[in-house]
N, C-alpha and C positions, 0 to 999 in steps of 0.2 A: 201908456205905460213907459216908465223908465226901465231900461233893461241893461243887464250886465253879463258879459261872458264869464262863466265860472267853471271851476273844477271842484268837484266834491269828492273828498277822500273817504275811503271805507265803504265804497259801493262799487258795483259793476253792473253792466248791462246783461240782460238775460232774455232769451226767447222762451216764452212759455207756450208749449204746444197745446195744453189744455184750453187756454184762453185765446190762443192764436194771436198773441200780441207780444210786443216787446215792452220791457219795463226794466226797472232796476231792482237789485237785491242788495241788502246790507251785508257786508263781509267783515267789517271791523278790522280790516287789514289796511294799513297805511299805504301799501304799494298799489292797492286797487283804487281806481278813481274813474269818474265819468265826467264828461264835459256837458255843459248845458247853458241855459239862459235863466238868470234870476230876474224876475219882474217885480217891481214895487207895485203893490196894490193898495187901494184905500181900505181903511178899517171897515169891516162888515161885508166886503165883497168876496171873501173866501168861500162863502156859501155858493156863489156862482160857479167857482171852480169845482167844488164838491158835486154840484148838480151835473156838471159835465163829466167828471171822472168816475165818481162812485157808482153810477148805474152799470158801468162796465167792470166793476169789481175792484177797481183800484182803491187802496187804503192810504189816507193821508197820514204822514208821520213828520215829526219835527226833526230837522237836521241841525245838530249843534253848529254854532257859528264858527267854531275853531276847525271844523271839517270843510269849510267853504273858503276857497281862495278866488277872489275876483281877478280875472286876467286883464289887468289894466293895460297891458301892452296891446290888446286888441280893441280897446275902447276908443271911439271917435271923440267923445266928450270927456276929456281928462279931468274936468272940473266937477263931474257928477258926484253927488253925495253917496259915499260908499256905505255898505252895511256896517253897523257899529254894535258894541255890546248892548244887549237889551232888545235888539231886533230879533224877529222870529222868522225862521226860514222853514218852509215845508217842501216836501216832495211826495209823490204818490208811488207806492209799491204795488206790484201785482199781488192778488190775494194769497196765492199759495206761497209767495215769498214772505208776505207778512206773517203767515202762520209759523214760520221758522224763526221769528224774532225771539230773543231771550226774554225772560220774564221782566227784566228791568226795562227793556225796550218796549215791551207790550204796554207798560204803564205810560209810555210816552205817546201812544196812539192818541190822536187828537180827536176829541169829541166836544170840545168847548169852542166858544166863539172867540175870534181874535180880538184882543183888547186894543192893541196898538201896533200898526204895521208901518208907521211913519219912520223913515230913516233919518 
C-alpha cells in the first residue's frame, strides 16, 4: 500500500460504550478533525476492508476530498502521487454514529462497488 498521513475535517473521535470501541463521528464542524492514514488500494479490494470492518458494526461512508488534507510535511516520499479530484476516499463510522447522519449524508452511505481507486 501507498500511505499518506492525513487530517480529515468535520469528524471527531468517539468512544462508544455500547460497542466497546473507538471510532469517528461526523460533526460537519470545520474546527473538528481527526488524524489518520490514507491508503491507496486497488480497484475491487474495498470488499476486503468491508469484510474486516462491517462484521463489527462499522459503516463505510464516503469522505469528500475537500475535507481531507494530506500532511505532506510528514511524508517520507515527497514525490508520491497525492489524491486528486475524482478519487474516492472512505472511512468507517460506528453504527450508532452512522444512525445520526443527516438524510443527505445517509444517501452517501456506500453500498456500491468502487469503480476506480487509482490516484
